[in-house]
N, C-alpha and C positions, 0 to 999 in steps of 0.2 A: 661793249661787252666786258672788257677787262676791268674798266672802272667800277661797274656794278659788282663784279666778283670781288674786287679788293675791298669795297665798302662792306659787303656782306661778310667777308672773312674777318675783317677787323672788328666789326660789331659783334659777331658771334664769339670771337675770342674774349672780348670784354665781358659779355653776358655770362659765358661759361665760367670764366675766372671768378666772377662775382658770386657764383654758387658755392665756391670752395670756402674752407675755413682757413683764414689767414694765419691762425696760430699754428697750423700744421704745415704751412708752406714757407720755405725760405723767402725772406723779403726781397732778396736779389732776383729771384724768379718772378715775383710779382712785378717788380720794376721792369724786368725784361719784357714781359707781356705788354705792359703799358707803353713802353718805348716802341715795340714792334707795331702795336695797333696805331700809335701816333704816326709812325712812318708810313704805314699803309694808307691811312686816311689822307694825310697831307700829300703824299705822292700821287694818289688817285685824283685828288682835287686839283692839283697843279696840272696833271694830264688833261683833265676835263676842261679847265680854263684855257689851256693851250689849244685844244681842239676847237674851242669857241673863238679863237683869234685873239686871246688875251683881253676879251671884252667883258665888262661887268654890266649887268642889266638885262641879260637875256632871260628867256623863260626857263632855262635850265639852272638858274642860280639857286633856287630853293634847295635842291638836293645838295649842291656844293656847300652852301652855308650850313646845312644840317650836318654834313660830313665833317666840316671844320669844327663845329660845336662838339661832335663826337671826339675829334682829335684833341680838343682842349680837355675833355674829360679823361682821355687816355693819358695825357700829360700829367694831370692831377694824380692819377693812379701811380705813375712813376715817382712823383714827388712824395706822396704820402706812404709809399711802400714800407719804409722803415717803421712807420707807426700803425700799419694795417692791423697787426695783432692786438693792439691796444684799442683801436677804434674800428671794430669789425663792421658795425652798422654803417659808418661813414664810407668805409671801403666798399661794402656790398652795394649800397645805393649809388655811389659814384660809378662803379663799374657797370651796374645794370642800366642806369640812365644813359651813360655814354654809349654803351653797346646797343641799346634800343635805337638811339639816334643813327648810329652807323647802319643798322639793319634797315631802318626807314629810308635812308639815302639809297641803299642798294635796291630796295624795293621800288623806289621811284624811278631809278634808272631802268630797271627791268620793265616796268609798266610803260614807261615812255618809249622804250625800244619796240614794244609790242603795238605802239600806236594807239594807246588807250587813254592818254592824258588830254586828248582833244576830241571833239565830236560829241554827238548825242549819247547820253547814258542809256543805251538800250539794254534790255535784259541780258542778252548774250554777252555784251561788253562788261556789264557788272559782274556776271558770273566769272568771266575770264580774269577780270581784275582781282577778284577775291582769290581765285585759284593761284594766280601768280604771287599775290601777297603772302598767302599761307605758305606756298612753296619756298619763298625767299626766307621766311622765318625759320622753317625747318632746315633749309640748307645752311643758314647761318649757325644754327645750333650744332649741326653735324660737323661742319667745317671747324667751328670753334672748339668742339670737344676733341676732335682728332689732332688739331694743331697744338692746343694746350697740353694734351696728353703726351705727345712725342717730345715737346720741348721740356716738359717736366721730367720725362724719362731720361733725357740728356742731363738735366740738372742733378740727378742722383749721383753722377760721376764726381761732382765737386761738393755738393751739399749732402755729405754722408750722414748727417744727423736727422734728416727727414725720415719719417716712417712711411710705410706703404699706403697709409690711409688716403692721402690726396690722389695718388695714382689710381687707387681702387675706385675712388669717387668719379674721376674723369673717365675711367674705362667704362663704368656703368652708364655714365651719360652718353658715351659713344654708342654703346649697345642700344640704349633706349632711343636715341635720336635717329640711328640708322633704321631701326624698326619702324619708327614713325614716318621716316622718309619713304620707305618701301610701301607702307600703307597709303601714303599720299599718292604714290604712283598709281596704285590700283584705283583709288577714288577718282583721280584725274582722268584715267582712261574711261572709266564708267561714265563720268559726266560728259566727256568728249563724245563718246558714242551716242549718248542720249540727246545732246544738244547740237551736234553737227560739227564740233571742233572750233578752231580759232580762225584767224584771218587767212591762214594758209590753205583753207579748204577743209573737206571732211577728214575726220581723224584716220579712217582707213587709208585714204589717199596719202595723208601725211606720213603714216607709218611706212607705206610702200616706197615713197620717194625719199624719205630721210632715214632709211633703215641703218645706214652706216653710223650716223651720228647717234641714233637711238641705241645702237648696239654698244657704243662707248658709254652712253649715259647710263644704261641699265646694267650691262655686263661688268664694266669697271666701277662705275660710280655708285652702284647699289649692291649687286650680288658680290662683287669682289670685296667691297668694304665690309659687308656683313660677315663674310668668311674671316677676314682679318680681325674684325671686332671680336668674334668668338675666340680666335687664337690669342688675342691680347688678354681677354678675360681669364683664360686658362693660365697664361704666364703670370698674371697678377696674383692669381690664386696660389701659385707656387712661389711667389715673391721673386720672380726672375725679371728684375727691372730692365736689365740690358737686353734680354730677348724680346721683351715687350716693346722696348724702344725701337729695335730693328724692324719689327713687324709694323709698328706705327709709321715708320718712314715710308714704307711701301704703300701702306693704307692711305696715307695722306696724298701721295701722288695719284692714286686711283680716285680718291674723292675729288681732288682738284680737277682732274681731267673730266670726271663725270659732271661736275657742276658747271664747268666751262662749256661742255657740250649742251647742257640744259639752257645756259644763257644764249647760246647760238640758236637753239630751237625756239626760245621765246621771241628773239628778234626776227627769225626767219618765218616761222609759221604761227606766231602769236599764241602759243600754248605752252604750259609748263608741265613737265613730267617728273 
């Protein structure tokens, strides 16, 4: 569960960073994000290999190698950070590709924990796989937006020449991705009710039995984050970077708890919310 979350987080950070304009962002901040994503991917991969008994050659290696490739891309971001403003295309493509690899690794972990990587490809299994995959992409973008935004807010304390433009951009991405994540929840519930749900039984039964985890997932991970996203947008509008950073700290905790709860639901009931 944690391994998939870390892959998703690191990949999302890189993709979101790649949407920014490097000329507007201090290169040391770009380097920080690259190093953080590298550490998350490598740390999660080592954890995964340790859980497999330090063996290479198991069926879980594909996602580990994909994650390590993502870590390599993150390291490249850290290295080329001083030149990012001169080579924005190179920076953007490197961050996007490395981030996509990290998100893919996280998606494979989630789909594997739901028991969908083996067995016959029935229609319900295909539907569930697609839902989990889309959910992981949206989760990565929301987690990446909120993490990059609060780290950038902290960078304003030392990088005083940066304008408000990059923080405004990432705050808008946070609002957009949170809205998409909430829309996905609605679609997921509708599909679950119409198809019967995942491996954990019918969706109404799942909701009744896992109401506490669902409360964390929806209440903190979606509703709470949406409220914080609105507050951040207002702070950015007033150019109050320190206030926005403080709110983003709490928002990130809510988002992390919510997505970890969703990872638990994927493994436990085979459905993504």
